Backbone as JSON Lines, residues from 0, in Angstrom:
{"i":0,"aa":"X","n":[28.37,37.51,-90.18],"ca":[28.73,36.8,-91.36],"c":[30.23,36.91,-91.64]}
{"i":1,"aa":"X","n":[30.8,38.09,-91.36],"ca":[32.24,38.32,-91.59],"c":[33.05,37.38,-90.74]}
{"i":2,"aa":"X","n":[32.62,37.17,-89.48],"ca":[33.29,36.25,-88.56],"c":[33.26,34.81,-89.09]}
{"i":3,"aa":"X","n":[32.13,34.41,-89.62],"ca":[32.01,33.07,-90.18],"c":[32.92,32.88,-91.39]}
{"i":4,"aa":"X","n":[32.99,33.87,-92.27],"ca":[33.86,33.79,-93.43],"c":[35.32,33.77,-92.97]}
{"i":5,"aa":"X","n":[35.66,34.59,-92.01],"ca":[37.02,34.61,-91.52],"c":[37.43,33.26,-90.98]}
{"i":6,"aa":"X","n":[36.57,32.62,-90.15],"ca":[36.84,31.33,-89.58],"c":[36.9,30.26,-90.69]}
{"i":7,"aa":"X","n":[36.01,30.36,-91.67],"ca":[35.97,29.37,-92.75],"c":[37.31,29.4,-93.51]}
{"i":8,"aa":"X","n":[37.74,30.55,-93.96],"ca":[38.9,30.65,-94.82],"c":[40.26,30.6,-94.03]}
{"i":9,"aa":"X","n":[40.19,30.82,-92.7],"ca":[41.43,30.8,-91.9],"c":[41.66,29.49,-91.26]}
{"i":10,"aa":"X","n":[40.62,28.88,-90.7],"ca":[40.87,27.66,-89.93],"c":[40.22,26.38,-90.52]}
{"i":11,"aa":"X","n":[38.98,26.48,-91.07],"ca":[38.31,25.3,-91.52],"c":[38.74,24.83,-92.85]}
{"i":12,"aa":"X","n":[38.86,25.73,-93.82],"ca":[39.21,25.4,-95.24],"c":[40.18,26.45,-95.78]}
{"i":13,"aa":"X","n":[41.38,26.51,-95.26],"ca":[42.28,27.59,-95.69],"c":[42.7,27.57,-97.14]}
{"i":14,"aa":"X","n":[42.62,26.44,-97.79],"ca":[43.01,26.39,-99.19],"c":[41.95,26.62,-100.21]}
{"i":15,"aa":"X","n":[40.71,26.82,-99.74],"ca":[39.58,26.97,-100.63],"c":[39.65,28.21,-101.49]}
{"i":16,"aa":"X","n":[39.83,29.36,-100.88],"ca":[39.82,30.62,-101.66],"c":[40.97,30.68,-102.67]}
{"i":17,"aa":"X","n":[42.21,30.37,-102.23],"ca":[43.29,30.41,-103.23],"c":[43.08,29.43,-104.38]}
{"i":18,"aa":"X","n":[42.46,28.3,-104.12],"ca":[42.19,27.3,-105.18],"c":[41.22,27.83,-106.22]}
{"i":19,"aa":"X","n":[40.13,28.52,-105.76],"ca":[39.18,29.11,-106.67],"c":[39.86,30.22,-107.5]}
{"i":20,"aa":"X","n":[40.7,31.01,-106.83],"ca":[41.37,32.09,-107.59],"c":[42.36,31.56,-108.6]}
{"i":21,"aa":"X","n":[43.07,30.5,-108.29],"ca":[43.94,29.86,-109.23],"c":[43.2,29.37,-110.46]}
{"i":22,"aa":"X","n":[42.05,28.69,-110.21],"ca":[41.22,28.24,-111.35],"c":[40.72,29.42,-112.17]}
{"i":23,"aa":"X","n":[40.35,30.5,-111.52],"ca":[39.88,31.7,-112.21],"c":[40.98,32.22,-113.17]}
{"i":24,"aa":"X","n":[42.19,32.32,-112.65],"ca":[43.32,32.8,-113.45],"c":[43.57,31.87,-114.67]}
{"i":25,"aa":"X","n":[43.5,30.55,-114.46],"ca":[43.67,29.64,-115.57],"c":[42.55,29.76,-116.64]}
{"i":26,"aa":"X","n":[41.33,29.98,-116.19],"ca":[40.23,30.17,-117.13],"c":[40.39,31.47,-117.92]}
{"i":27,"aa":"X","n":[40.87,32.51,-117.26],"ca":[41.09,33.79,-117.98],"c":[42.19,33.59,-119.06]}
{"i":28,"aa":"X","n":[43.19,32.85,-118.68],"ca":[44.32,32.61,-119.64],"c":[43.74,31.75,-120.84]}
{"i":29,"aa":"X","n":[42.94,30.76,-120.55],"ca":[42.31,29.96,-121.59],"c":[41.49,30.84,-122.5]}
{"i":30,"aa":"X","n":[40.71,31.74,-121.88],"ca":[39.82,32.61,-122.72],"c":[40.66,33.44,-123.67]}
{"i":31,"aa":"X","n":[41.78,33.99,-123.22],"ca":[42.66,34.77,-124.09],"c":[43.24,33.91,-125.2]}
{"i":32,"aa":"X","n":[43.62,32.68,-124.9],"ca":[44.19,31.79,-125.91],"c":[43.17,31.47,-126.96]}
{"i":33,"aa":"X","n":[41.95,31.22,-126.52],"ca":[40.83,30.91,-127.47],"c":[40.51,32.13,-128.32]}
{"i":34,"aa":"X","n":[40.48,33.31,-127.7],"ca":[40.22,34.57,-128.47],"c":[41.3,34.72,-129.58]}
{"i":35,"aa":"X","n":[42.55,34.44,-129.25],"ca":[43.62,34.59,-130.2],"c":[43.48,33.57,-131.3]}
{"i":36,"aa":"X","n":[43.1,32.36,-130.94],"ca":[42.98,31.26,-131.91],"c":[41.81,31.46,-132.84]}
{"i":37,"aa":"X","n":[40.66,31.91,-132.35],"ca":[39.46,32.03,-133.17],"c":[39.3,33.42,-133.86]}
{"i":38,"aa":"X","n":[39.94,34.4,-133.33],"ca":[39.88,35.8,-133.87],"c":[38.43,36.26,-133.98]}
{"i":39,"aa":"X","n":[37.91,36.48,-135.22],"ca":[36.61,37.03,-135.4],"c":[35.47,36.08,-135.1]}
{"i":40,"aa":"X","n":[35.78,34.82,-135.06],"ca":[34.73,33.82,-134.75],"c":[34.42,33.7,-133.26]}
{"i":41,"aa":"X","n":[35.28,34.28,-132.43],"ca":[35.13,34.16,-130.96],"c":[33.88,34.88,-130.47]}
{"i":42,"aa":"X","n":[33.17,34.23,-129.61],"ca":[32.1,34.85,-128.86],"c":[32.12,34.34,-127.43]}
{"i":43,"aa":"X","n":[31.74,35.22,-126.52],"ca":[31.73,34.86,-125.1],"c":[30.76,33.71,-124.84]}
{"i":44,"aa":"X","n":[29.64,33.74,-125.5],"ca":[28.59,32.66,-125.33],"c":[29.18,31.33,-125.79]}
{"i":45,"aa":"X","n":[29.87,31.27,-126.92],"ca":[30.46,30.04,-127.42],"c":[31.48,29.55,-126.41]}
{"i":46,"aa":"X","n":[32.34,30.39,-125.93],"ca":[33.37,29.98,-124.97],"c":[32.71,29.41,-123.68]}
{"i":47,"aa":"X","n":[31.75,30.14,-123.14],"ca":[31.06,29.7,-121.93],"c":[30.35,28.39,-122.13]}
{"i":48,"aa":"X","n":[29.62,28.25,-123.24],"ca":[28.88,27.02,-123.52],"c":[29.86,25.83,-123.58]}
{"i":49,"aa":"X","n":[30.97,25.99,-124.24],"ca":[31.95,24.92,-124.36],"c":[32.58,24.54,-123.02]}
{"i":50,"aa":"X","n":[32.88,25.53,-122.22],"ca":[33.45,25.22,-120.87],"c":[32.41,24.49,-120.02]}
{"i":51,"aa":"X","n":[31.2,25.03,-120.0],"ca":[30.15,24.38,-119.19],"c":[29.83,22.99,-119.67]}
{"i":52,"aa":"X","n":[29.92,22.73,-120.97],"ca":[29.61,21.41,-121.51],"c":[30.62,20.37,-121.05]}
{"i":53,"aa":"X","n":[31.79,20.81,-120.65],"ca":[32.8,19.86,-120.19],"c":[32.49,19.33,-118.78]}
{"i":54,"aa":"X","n":[31.59,20.0,-118.06],"ca":[31.23,19.53,-116.75],"c":[32.29,19.95,-115.71]}
{"i":55,"aa":"X","n":[32.36,19.21,-114.66],"ca":[33.25,19.58,-113.56],"c":[34.57,18.85,-113.67]}
{"i":56,"aa":"X","n":[35.33,19.16,-114.64],"ca":[36.66,18.58,-114.9],"c":[37.73,19.58,-114.43]}
{"i":57,"aa":"X","n":[38.9,19.09,-114.19],"ca":[40.0,20.06,-113.87],"c":[40.25,21.0,-115.05]}
{"i":58,"aa":"X","n":[40.63,22.23,-114.72],"ca":[40.81,23.23,-115.75],"c":[41.87,22.86,-116.75]}
{"i":59,"aa":"X","n":[42.9,22.15,-116.34],"ca":[43.93,21.75,-117.27],"c":[43.42,20.8,-118.39]}
{"i":60,"aa":"X","n":[42.48,19.91,-118.0],"ca":[41.92,19.01,-118.98],"c":[40.95,19.79,-119.91]}
{"i":61,"aa":"X","n":[40.17,20.69,-119.34],"ca":[39.29,21.52,-120.17],"c":[40.1,22.32,-121.16]}
{"i":62,"aa":"X","n":[41.23,22.94,-120.67],"ca":[42.05,23.75,-121.56],"c":[42.64,22.98,-122.69]}
{"i":63,"aa":"X","n":[43.22,21.8,-122.35],"ca":[43.86,21.01,-123.46],"c":[42.82,20.57,-124.48]}
{"i":64,"aa":"X","n":[41.66,20.22,-124.03],"ca":[40.59,19.72,-124.97],"c":[40.06,20.87,-125.84]}
{"i":65,"aa":"X","n":[39.71,21.98,-125.2],"ca":[39.13,23.12,-125.95],"c":[40.09,23.74,-126.95]}
{"i":66,"aa":"X","n":[41.36,23.81,-126.57],"ca":[42.38,24.37,-127.48],"c":[42.47,23.59,-128.78]}
{"i":67,"aa":"X","n":[42.11,22.28,-128.71],"ca":[42.21,21.4,-129.88],"c":[40.88,21.36,-130.63]}
{"i":68,"aa":"X","n":[39.75,21.53,-129.91],"ca":[38.48,21.19,-130.59],"c":[37.46,22.37,-130.72]}
{"i":69,"aa":"X","n":[37.66,23.48,-130.02],"ca":[36.62,24.49,-130.05],"c":[36.46,25.05,-131.47]}
{"i":70,"aa":"X","n":[35.16,25.22,-131.83],"ca":[34.84,25.74,-133.14],"c":[33.55,26.57,-132.98]}
{"i":71,"aa":"X","n":[33.71,27.87,-133.01],"ca":[32.55,28.76,-132.9],"c":[32.17,29.26,-134.27]}
{"i":72,"aa":"X","n":[30.91,29.25,-134.58],"ca":[30.4,29.79,-135.81],"c":[29.84,31.14,-135.55]}
{"i":73,"aa":"X","n":[30.06,32.05,-136.45],"ca":[29.48,33.36,-136.38],"c":[28.06,33.24,-136.93]}
{"i":74,"aa":"X","n":[27.07,33.58,-136.13],"ca":[25.68,33.51,-136.53],"c":[25.22,34.97,-136.83]}
{"i":75,"aa":"X","n":[24.78,35.14,-138.09],"ca":[24.29,36.48,-138.47],"c":[22.8,36.56,-138.25]}
{"i":76,"aa":"X","n":[22.37,37.58,-137.61],"ca":[20.95,37.75,-137.38],"c":[20.32,38.48,-138.6]}
{"i":77,"aa":"X","n":[19.08,38.11,-138.9],"ca":[18.31,38.7,-140.0],"c":[17.42,39.76,-139.44]}
{"i":78,"aa":"X","n":[17.46,40.93,-140.0],"ca":[16.56,42.02,-139.53],"c":[15.36,42.15,-140.38]}
């Protein structure tokens, strides 16, 4: 398996792994911006649901849209 992965990332699709990592870094930055914007209303579930609802769009488009529109409500559970 290691040989297959080496061939895949070295010869067949050399840009694939760095592209995924670049997207990961942009999503982490977006998460921090959203946390700062929403403060106490932020929840990981809300962030994830909103990102997934955007579908398979470029991260830059997701970022610009969510920074303008995300609104998470704090849901209190009743015991």
